MARDO-742606 format. One record per atom (N, C-alpha, C): x, y, z; residue number from 1; residue in one letter. Coordinates in steps of 0.2 Angstrom, whole numbers. Atoms other than C-alpha are relative to their C-alpha. Example, Ala and Ser with C-alpha at 12.3 -4.5 7.8 and 13.67 -1.06 7.14 Angstrom:
<nubas>
NUBA, px, py, pz, nr, rest
NUBA, 4, -6, 0, 1, A;
NUBA, 62, -22, 39, 1, A;
NUBA, 4, 6, 0, 1, A;
NUBA, -4, -6, -1, 2, S;
NUBA, 68, -5, 36, 2, S;
NUBA, -4, 5, 3, 2, S;
</nubas>
This chain:
<nubas>
NUBA, px, py, pz, nr, rest
NUBA, 7, 1, 3, 1, M;
NUBA, 886, -686, 271, 1, M;
NUBA, 0, -9, 0, 1, M;
NUBA, 2, 5, -3, 2, V;
NUBA, 881, -705, 274, 2, V;
NUBA, -3, -7, -7, 2, V;
NUBA, 4, 5, 4, 3, S;
NUBA, 880, -722, 261, 3, S;
NUBA, 0, -6, 3, 3, S;
NUBA, -1, 11, -5, 4, F;
NUBA, 877, -740, 270, 4, F;
NUBA, 1, -4, -9, 4, F;
NUBA, 0, 4, 8, 5, N;
NUBA, 878, -743, 249, 5, N;
NUBA, 6, -4, -2, 5, N;
NUBA, -9, 3, 1, 6, N;
NUBA, 898, -742, 250, 6, N;
NUBA, 1, -7, 3, 6, N;
NUBA, -3, 6, 0, 7, F;
NUBA, 900, -755, 260, 7, F;
NUBA, 0, -7, -2, 7, F;
NUBA, 3, 6, 6, 8, R;
NUBA, 890, -766, 248, 8, R;
NUBA, 7, 0, -5, 8, R;
NUBA, -4, 0, 6, 9, M;
NUBA, 903, -762, 235, 9, M;
NUBA, 7, 0, 1, 9, M;
NUBA, -5, 3, 0, 10, L;
NUBA, 919, -767, 243, 10, L;
NUBA, 2, -6, -3, 10, L;
NUBA, -5, 7, 3, 11, D;
NUBA, 932, -779, 238, 11, D;
NUBA, -5, -4, 6, 11, D;
NUBA, 3, 5, -5, 12, P;
NUBA, 923, -796, 246, 12, P;
NUBA, 6, -4, 6, 12, P;
NUBA, -5, 1, -5, 13, E;
NUBA, 939, -800, 257, 13, E;
NUBA, 1, 6, 2, 13, E;
NUBA, -2, -3, -4, 14, T;
NUBA, 940, -785, 265, 14, T;
NUBA, -9, 1, 2, 14, T;
NUBA, 6, 1, -7, 15, A;
NUBA, 921, -785, 269, 15, A;
NUBA, -2, -6, 3, 15, A;
NUBA, -1, 9, -6, 16, D;
NUBA, 922, -805, 275, 16, D;
NUBA, 6, 2, 7, 16, D;
NUBA, -2, -3, -5, 17, L;
NUBA, 937, -796, 284, 17, L;
NUBA, -4, 6, 7, 17, L;
NUBA, 3, -4, -6, 18, A;
NUBA, 925, -786, 294, 18, A;
NUBA, -2, 0, 5, 18, A;
NUBA, 5, 7, -3, 19, R;
NUBA, 913, -799, 298, 19, R;
NUBA, 4, -4, 5, 19, R;
NUBA, -2, 5, -6, 20, E;
NUBA, 923, -811, 303, 20, E;
NUBA, 5, 3, 7, 20, E;
NUBA, 0, -4, -4, 21, L;
NUBA, 930, -799, 314, 21, L;
NUBA, -5, -1, 6, 21, L;
NUBA, 5, -1, -4, 22, I;
NUBA, 916, -796, 321, 22, I;
NUBA, -5, -11, 4, 22, I;
NUBA, 2, 9, -4, 23, E;
NUBA, 910, -817, 324, 23, E;
NUBA, 5, -2, 3, 23, E;
NUBA, -4, 6, -5, 24, N;
NUBA, 927, -823, 334, 24, N;
NUBA, 0, 10, 5, 24, N;
NUBA, -3, -3, -5, 25, A;
NUBA, 926, -805, 343, 25, A;
NUBA, -4, -4, 8, 25, A;
NUBA, 4, -1, -6, 26, D;
NUBA, 917, -814, 359, 26, D;
NUBA, 5, -7, 0, 26, D;
NUBA, -1, 4, 1, 27, R;
NUBA, 930, -828, 356, 27, R;
NUBA, 8, 0, 2, 27, R;
NUBA, -10, -2, -1, 28, Q;
NUBA, 948, -818, 360, 28, Q;
NUBA, 0, 0, 8, 28, Q;
NUBA, -4, 3, -7, 29, R;
NUBA, 958, -821, 376, 29, R;
NUBA, -2, 6, 7, 29, R;
NUBA, 6, -6, -3, 30, S;
NUBA, 949, -804, 382, 30, S;
NUBA, -6, 3, -1, 30, S;
NUBA, 0, -3, 3, 31, A;
NUBA, 940, -794, 385, 31, A;
NUBA, 1, 8, -4, 31, A;
NUBA, -5, -3, 5, 32, F;
NUBA, 951, -780, 377, 32, F;
NUBA, 0, -4, -6, 32, F;
NUBA, -1, 1, 3, 33, M;
NUBA, 953, -790, 365, 33, M;
NUBA, -6, 1, -5, 33, M;
NUBA, 7, -1, 2, 34, S;
NUBA, 934, -791, 361, 34, S;
NUBA, 1, 6, -4, 34, S;
NUBA, 2, -8, -1, 35, F;
NUBA, 934, -774, 362, 35, F;
NUBA, 5, 2, -8, 35, F;
NUBA, -6, -3, 8, 36, V;
NUBA, 950, -772, 345, 36, V;
NUBA, -5, -1, -3, 36, V;
NUBA, 2, 5, 4, 37, N;
NUBA, 942, -785, 337, 37, N;
NUBA, -10, 6, -3, 37, N;
NUBA, 9, -7, -2, 38, V;
NUBA, 923, -773, 338, 38, V;
NUBA, 2, 3, -6, 38, V;
NUBA, -1, -9, 5, 39, W;
NUBA, 933, -758, 334, 39, W;
NUBA, 3, -1, -6, 39, W;
NUBA, -5, 0, 6, 40, M;
NUBA, 944, -762, 322, 40, M;
NUBA, -6, -3, -9, 40, M;
NUBA, 7, 0, 7, 41, A;
NUBA, 928, -772, 310, 41, A;
NUBA, -4, 6, 2, 41, A;
NUBA, 4, -6, 0, 42, F;
NUBA, 918, -754, 315, 42, F;
NUBA, 5, 4, -2, 42, F;
NUBA, -6, -7, 1, 43, N;
NUBA, 930, -742, 313, 43, N;
NUBA, 3, 1, -12, 43, N;
NUBA, -2, 0, 7, 44, G;
NUBA, 934, -750, 294, 44, G;
NUBA, -9, 2, -4, 44, G;
NUBA, 7, -5, -1, 45, W;
NUBA, 914, -747, 291, 45, W;
NUBA, -3, 4, -1, 45, W;
NUBA, 6, -9, 2, 46, M;
NUBA, 912, -732, 296, 46, M;
NUBA, 4, 5, -4, 46, M;
NUBA, -4, -7, 4, 47, E;
NUBA, 926, -724, 284, 47, E;
NUBA, -6, -4, -7, 47, E;
NUBA, 4, 0, 5, 48, S;
NUBA, 918, -733, 270, 48, S;
NUBA, -5, 0, -1, 48, S;
NUBA, 8, -3, 1, 49, V;
NUBA, 900, -729, 274, 49, V;
NUBA, -2, 10, -1, 49, V;
NUBA, -2, -7, 0, 50, T;
NUBA, 906, -712, 277, 50, T;
NUBA, 6, 6, -3, 50, T;
NUBA, -3, -2, 4, 51, D;
NUBA, 921, -707, 266, 51, D;
NUBA, 2, 5, 5, 51, D;
NUBA, -3, -4, -2, 52, S;
NUBA, 927, -700, 281, 52, S;
NUBA, 7, 1, 2, 52, S;
NUBA, -5, 4, -6, 53, Q;
NUBA, 947, -699, 290, 53, Q;
NUBA, 0, -1, 6, 53, Q;
NUBA, 0, 1, -5, 54, S;
NUBA, 945, -696, 305, 54, S;
NUBA, -5, -6, 5, 54, S;
NUBA, 5, 4, -5, 55, D;
NUBA, 937, -707, 319, 55, D;
NUBA, -8, 5, 3, 55, D;
NUBA, 3, -4, -4, 56, A;
NUBA, 929, -692, 326, 56, A;
NUBA, -5, 3, -5, 56, A;
NUBA, 3, -1, 3, 57, A;
NUBA, 921, -687, 308, 57, A;
NUBA, -4, -5, -3, 57, A;
NUBA, 6, 4, 2, 58, M;
NUBA, 915, -704, 306, 58, M;
NUBA, -6, 0, 4, 58, M;
NUBA, 5, -1, -7, 59, I;
NUBA, 904, -703, 322, 59, I;
NUBA, -5, 4, 0, 59, I;
NUBA, 6, -6, 1, 60, A;
NUBA, 898, -686, 318, 60, A;
NUBA, -7, 0, -3, 60, A;
NUBA, 0, 0, 7, 61, A;
NUBA, 894, -691, 299, 61, A;
NUBA, -9, -7, 3, 61, A;
NUBA, 1, 6, 2, 62, L;
NUBA, 885, -708, 306, 62, L;
NUBA, -8, 3, 6, 62, L;
NUBA, 4, -3, -8, 63, A;
NUBA, 874, -698, 326, 63, A;
NUBA, -4, 4, -2, 63, A;
NUBA, 6, -4, 5, 64, E;
NUBA, 867, -687, 313, 64, E;
NUBA, -3, -1, -4, 64, E;
NUBA, 4, 3, 8, 65, N;
NUBA, 860, -700, 300, 65, N;
NUBA, -6, -3, 2, 65, N;
NUBA, 6, 0, -3, 66, P;
NUBA, 842, -701, 303, 66, P;
NUBA, -1, -8, 0, 66, P;
NUBA, 0, 8, 3, 67, R;
NUBA, 842, -720, 296, 67, R;
NUBA, 3, -3, 7, 67, R;
NUBA, -2, 3, -5, 68, L;
NUBA, 854, -724, 308, 68, L;
NUBA, -5, 0, 7, 68, L;
NUBA, 2, -1, -11, 69, A;
NUBA, 847, -719, 325, 69, A;
NUBA, -8, -1, -1, 69, A;
NUBA, 6, 1, 3, 70, G;
NUBA, 831, -724, 319, 70, G;
NUBA, 0, -9, 1, 70, G;
NUBA, -2, 6, 1, 71, A;
NUBA, 839, -741, 315, 71, A;
NUBA, -2, -1, 8, 71, A;
NUBA, -3, -1, -8, 72, Y;
NUBA, 845, -738, 336, 72, Y;
NUBA, -2, -1, 1, 72, Y;
NUBA, 6, -3, -5, 73, E;
NUBA, 830, -733, 343, 73, E;
NUBA, -4, -9, 1, 73, E;
NUBA, 6, 4, 4, 74, H;
NUBA, 818, -746, 336, 74, H;
NUBA, 5, -8, 1, 74, H;
NUBA, -2, 4, -2, 75, L;
NUBA, 833, -760, 342, 75, L;
NUBA, 0, 0, 7, 75, L;
NUBA, 2, 1, -9, 76, L;
NUBA, 833, -754, 359, 76, L;
NUBA, -7, -1, 2, 76, L;
NUBA, 9, 1, -2, 77, Q;
NUBA, 814, -755, 360, 77, Q;
NUBA, -3, -6, 0, 77, Q;
NUBA, 2, 6, 3, 78, T;
NUBA, 812, -772, 351, 78, T;
NUBA, 6, -8, 1, 78, T;
NUBA, -5, 6, -2, 79, S;
NUBA, 830, -782, 355, 79, S;
NUBA, 0, 1, 6, 79, S;
NUBA, -4, 4, -7, 80, R;
NUBA, 833, -789, 375, 80, R;
NUBA, 8, 2, -2, 80, R;
NUBA, -6, 5, 1, 81, P;
NUBA, 849, -795, 370, 81, P;
NUBA, 5, 6, -1, 81, P;
NUBA, -2, -8, 0, 82, F;
NUBA, 853, -777, 360, 82, F;
NUBA, 1, 4, 5, 82, F;
NUBA, 3, -8, -7, 83, S;
NUBA, 847, -764, 374, 83, S;
NUBA, 6, -3, 8, 83, S;
NUBA, -4, -1, -4, 84, R;
NUBA, 858, -776, 387, 84, R;
NUBA, 8, 2, -3, 84, R;
NUBA, -5, -2, 4, 85, R;
NUBA, 872, -777, 376, 85, R;
NUBA, 3, 10, 1, 85, R;
NUBA, 1, -7, -1, 86, V;
NUBA, 869, -757, 378, 86, V;
NUBA, 1, 5, 4, 86, V;
NUBA, 0, -1, -10, 87, A;
NUBA, 867, -756, 397, 87, A;
NUBA, 11, 0, 1, 87, A;
NUBA, -7, 2, -2, 88, S;
NUBA, 886, -766, 398, 88, S;
NUBA, 1, 4, -2, 88, S;
NUBA, -3, -2, 3, 89, F;
NUBA, 893, -756, 387, 89, F;
NUBA, 0, 7, 6, 89, F;
NUBA, 5, -2, -3, 90, S;
NUBA, 886, -741, 394, 90, S;
NUBA, 3, 1, 9, 90, S;
NUBA, 0, 2, -10, 91, N;
NUBA, 892, -746, 413, 91, N;
NUBA, 9, 0, 0, 91, N;
NUBA, -8, 2, 1, 92, M;
NUBA, 911, -745, 404, 92, M;
NUBA, 4, 10, 1, 92, M;
NUBA, -2, -7, 3, 93, W;
NUBA, 911, -725, 402, 93, W;
NUBA, 1, 3, 4, 93, W;
NUBA, -4, 0, 6, 94, P;
NUBA, 919, -714, 400, 94, P;
NUBA, 4, -2, -2, 94, P;
NUBA, -6, 6, 5, 95, V;
NUBA, 930, -720, 387, 95, V;
NUBA, 5, 6, 1, 95, V;
NUBA, -1, -7, -3, 96, L;
NUBA, 947, -711, 396, 96, L;
NUBA, 4, -1, -5, 96, L;
NUBA, -4, -4, 8, 97, N;
NUBA, 961, -703, 383, 97, N;
NUBA, 5, -4, 8, 97, N;
NUBA, -6, 3, -5, 98, V;
NUBA, 975, -717, 391, 98, V;
NUBA, 4, 5, -1, 98, V;
NUBA, -9, -3, -2, 99, R;
NUBA, 991, -704, 388, 99, R;
NUBA, -6, 4, 3, 99, R;
NUBA, 4, -4, -4, 100, D;
NUBA, 982, -689, 395, 100, D;
NUBA, 0, -5, 7, 100, D;
NUBA, 0, 2, -7, 101, V;
NUBA, 976, -699, 412, 101, V;
NUBA, 9, -2, 1, 101, V;
NUBA, -3, 2, 0, 102, R;
NUBA, 995, -706, 411, 102, R;
NUBA, 2, 8, 3, 102, R;
NUBA, 0, -6, -2, 103, R;
NUBA, 1001, -688, 409, 103, R;
NUBA, 0, 4, 4, 103, R;
NUBA, 2, -5, -7, 104, K;
NUBA, 992, -679, 422, 104, K;
NUBA, -3, -2, 7, 104, K;
NUBA, 1, 3, -6, 105, L;
NUBA, 990, -694, 435, 105, L;
NUBA, 6, -7, 1, 105, L;
NUBA, -4, 5, -4, 106, G;
NUBA, 1005, -705, 433, 106, G;
NUBA, -3, -7, -8, 106, G;
NUBA, 1, 7, 3, 107, R;
NUBA, 1007, -722, 420, 107, R;
NUBA, -4, -6, 6, 107, R;
NUBA, 4, 6, 0, 108, D;
NUBA, 1000, -734, 435, 108, D;
NUBA, -5, 5, 4, 108, D;
NUBA, 7, -1, -1, 109, A;
NUBA, 983, -724, 438, 109, A;
NUBA, -3, -3, 1, 109, A;
NUBA, 6, 4, 4, 110, C;
NUBA, 973, -734, 429, 110, C;
NUBA, -1, -7, 6, 110, C;
NUBA, -1, 8, -4, 111, W;
NUBA, 981, -750, 443, 111, W;
NUBA, 0, 2, 6, 111, W;
NUBA, 2, -3, -5, 112, L;
NUBA, 980, -738, 456, 112, L;
NUBA, -5, 2, 5, 112, L;
NUBA, 8, -2, -2, 113, H;
NUBA, 964, -734, 461, 113, H;
NUBA, -6, -4, -3, 113, H;
NUBA, 5, 1, 1, 114, S;
NUBA, 948, -737, 461, 114, S;
NUBA, -4, 4, -7, 114, S;
NUBA, 3, -2, 7, 115, R;
NUBA, 934, -735, 448, 115, R;
NUBA, 0, 11, 2, 115, R;
NUBA, 2, -7, -1, 116, E;
NUBA, 928, -720, 455, 116, E;
NUBA, 6, 4, 4, 116, E;
NUBA, -4, -5, 2, 117, E;
NUBA, 941, -714, 461, 117, E;
NUBA, 4, 2, -4, 117, E;
NUBA, -3, -1, 7, 118, L;
NUBA, 951, -714, 445, 118, L;
NUBA, -4, 4, -3, 118, L;
NUBA, 1, -5, 5, 119, L;
NUBA, 939, -705, 439, 119, L;
NUBA, -3, 7, 3, 119, L;
NUBA, 0, -4, -4, 120, Q;
NUBA, 937, -694, 453, 120, Q;
NUBA, 7, 7, -3, 120, Q;
NUBA, -8, -3, 1, 121, R;
NUBA, 955, -688, 450, 121, R;
NUBA, -2, 2, -6, 121, R;
NUBA, -1, -2, 5, 122, C;
NUBA, 953, -688, 431, 122, C;
NUBA, -4, 7, 0, 122, C;
NUBA, 3, -4, -1, 123, L;
NUBA, 938, -678, 431, 123, L;
NUBA, 1, 7, 3, 123, L;
NUBA, -4, -5, -3, 124, D;
NUBA, 947, -665, 445, 124, D;
NUBA, 8, 2, -6, 124, D;
NUBA, -5, 0, 5, 125, Q;
NUBA, 962, -666, 432, 125, Q;
NUBA, -1, 1, -7, 125, Q;
NUBA, 2, -1, 6, 126, Q;
NUBA, 952, -661, 417, 126, Q;
NUBA, 7, -6, -3, 126, Q;
NUBA, -4, 3, 6, 127, V;
NUBA, 957, -677, 409, 127, V;
NUBA, -5, -2, -5, 127, V;
NUBA, 2, 2, 5, 128, K;
NUBA, 952, -682, 392, 128, K;
NUBA, -6, -5, 0, 128, K;
NUBA, 4, 3, 0, 129, L;
NUBA, 936, -690, 389, 129, L;
NUBA, -4, -1, -4, 129, L;
NUBA, 7, -2, 3, 130, Q;
NUBA, 921, -696, 380, 130, Q;
NUBA, -5, -4, 2, 130, Q;
NUBA, 3, -8, 4, 131, P;
NUBA, 906, -694, 376, 131, P;
NUBA, 2, 6, 2, 131, P;
NUBA, -2, -9, -4, 132, V;
NUBA, 914, -676, 377, 132, V;
NUBA, -6, 2, 5, 132, V;
NUBA, 9, 0, -4, 133, G;
NUBA, 900, -669, 392, 133, G;
NUBA, -2, -5, 6, 133, G;
NUBA, 5, 4, -8, 134, W;
NUBA, 897, -684, 403, 134, W;
NUBA, 4, 0, 1, 134, W;
NUBA, 4, -2, -8, 135, V;
NUBA, 891, -681, 420, 135, V;
NUBA, -2, -10, 1, 135, V;
NUBA, 1, 5, -3, 136, E;
NUBA, 889, -698, 430, 136, E;
NUBA, -4, 2, 3, 136, E;
NUBA, 7, -1, 0, 137, A;
NUBA, 871, -699, 431, 137, A;
NUBA, -1, -8, 7, 137, A;
NUBA, 2, 3, -6, 138, P;
NUBA, 863, -708, 449, 138, P;
NUBA, -2, -7, -1, 138, P;
NUBA, 3, 11, 5, 139, C;
NUBA, 862, -729, 441, 139, C;
NUBA, -8, 0, 4, 139, C;
NUBA, 8, 4, 6, 140, Q;
NUBA, 845, -733, 434, 140, Q;
NUBA, -3, 1, -3, 140, Q;
NUBA, 4, 1, 2, 141, A;
NUBA, 835, -738, 427, 141, A;
NUBA, -3, 6, -5, 141, A;
NUBA, 0, -8, 1, 142, G;
NUBA, 832, -724, 411, 142, G;
NUBA, 3, 1, -5, 142, G;
NUBA, -7, -2, 4, 143, R;
NUBA, 837, -715, 397, 143, R;
NUBA, 1, 5, -3, 143, R;
NUBA, -6, -4, -3, 144, R;
NUBA, 851, -706, 396, 144, R;
NUBA, -1, 3, -11, 144, R;
NUBA, -1, -6, 7, 145, S;
NUBA, 855, -691, 380, 145, S;
NUBA, 8, -2, -3, 145, S;
NUBA, -7, 3, 3, 146, L;
NUBA, 868, -695, 367, 146, L;
NUBA, -1, 4, -6, 146, L;
NUBA, -2, -6, 4, 147, G;
NUBA, 869, -682, 351, 147, G;
NUBA, -7, 1, 0, 147, G;
NUBA, 10, -5, 5, 148, Q;
NUBA, 849, -682, 343, 148, Q;
NUBA, 0, -8, 3, 148, Q;
NUBA, 4, 7, -3, 149, S;
NUBA, 849, -701, 349, 149, S;
NUBA, 0, -1, 5, 149, S;
NUBA, 2, 0, -7, 150, T;
NUBA, 844, -709, 366, 150, T;
NUBA, 2, -10, 1, 150, T;
NUBA, -1, 4, 1, 151, W;
NUBA, 851, -723, 373, 151, W;
NUBA, -3, -5, 9, 151, W;
NUBA, 8, 2, -7, 152, S;
NUBA, 841, -736, 390, 152, S;
NUBA, 10, -3, 3, 152, S;
NUBA, -4, 2, -5, 153, A;
NUBA, 854, -740, 405, 153, A;
NUBA, -5, -1, 5, 153, A;
NUBA, 4, 5, -5, 154, A;
NUBA, 845, -755, 413, 154, A;
NUBA, 5, -2, 5, 154, A;
NUBA, -3, 1, -5, 155, T;
NUBA, 858, -756, 425, 155, T;
NUBA, 11, 5, 1, 155, T;
NUBA, -6, -6, 1, 156, C;
NUBA, 875, -747, 432, 156, C;
NUBA, 2, -5, 5, 156, C;
NUBA, -1, 3, -2, 157, S;
NUBA, 888, -755, 440, 157, S;
NUBA, 7, 4, -2, 157, S;
NUBA, -4, -8, -1, 158, T;
NUBA, 903, -741, 448, 158, T;
NUBA, 5, -8, 3, 158, T;
NUBA, -8, 7, 0, 159, D;
NUBA, 915, -759, 452, 159, D;
NUBA, 4, -4, -5, 159, D;
NUBA, -3, 2, 4, 160, Q;
NUBA, 921, -762, 437, 160, Q;
NUBA, 7, 5, -2, 160, Q;
NUBA, -7, -4, 2, 161, S;
NUBA, 940, -756, 435, 161, S;
NUBA, 1, 3, -9, 161, S;
NUBA, -4, -3, 4, 162, L;
NUBA, 944, -745, 421, 162, L;
NUBA, 6, -1, -3, 162, L;
NUBA, -13, 2, 4, 163, A;
NUBA, 963, -751, 418, 163, A;
NUBA, -4, -7, -4, 163, A;
NUBA, 4, 3, 2, 164, E;
NUBA, 949, -766, 412, 164, E;
NUBA, 0, 1, -8, 164, E;
NUBA, 3, -3, 9, 165, S;
NUBA, 943, -758, 397, 165, S;
NUBA, 6, 5, -5, 165, S;
NUBA, -3, -5, 2, 166, S;
NUBA, 957, -746, 393, 166, S;
NUBA, 4, -5, -3, 166, S;
</nubas>
């Protein structure tokens, strides 16, 4: 069960830390460190509003929340910067399970292969990835389904290395 009020009831220092992680994300030395800052803040927020113990349970609870799905849809339709960020993030999909990549393809697989080669090898070796059931569609503007909500992809890029986001 999701309760957004739980975040408001956090110790003020804890809530401030989550906000500062988000605010400082763009000032990090790399895209990976920016992602880590945002993920730590988001993970803390998710835990506080869902009271769940695992990332998967937190994400599932939020994905099923009609209020959050409606706000997400509204932002996609009304905020160009938000839509661009969603599209940019979706270009990094799928998110590969790095341990599984290393175990099945070797420790240097992310550095040895182009994005297309790495993705194909990962699919061939059934490497774990998120979102579950992800299938790369041809690059085009449009809407794709993710759980009960949808996201827009305005652009697609196939030459970004997953090694940068891993």
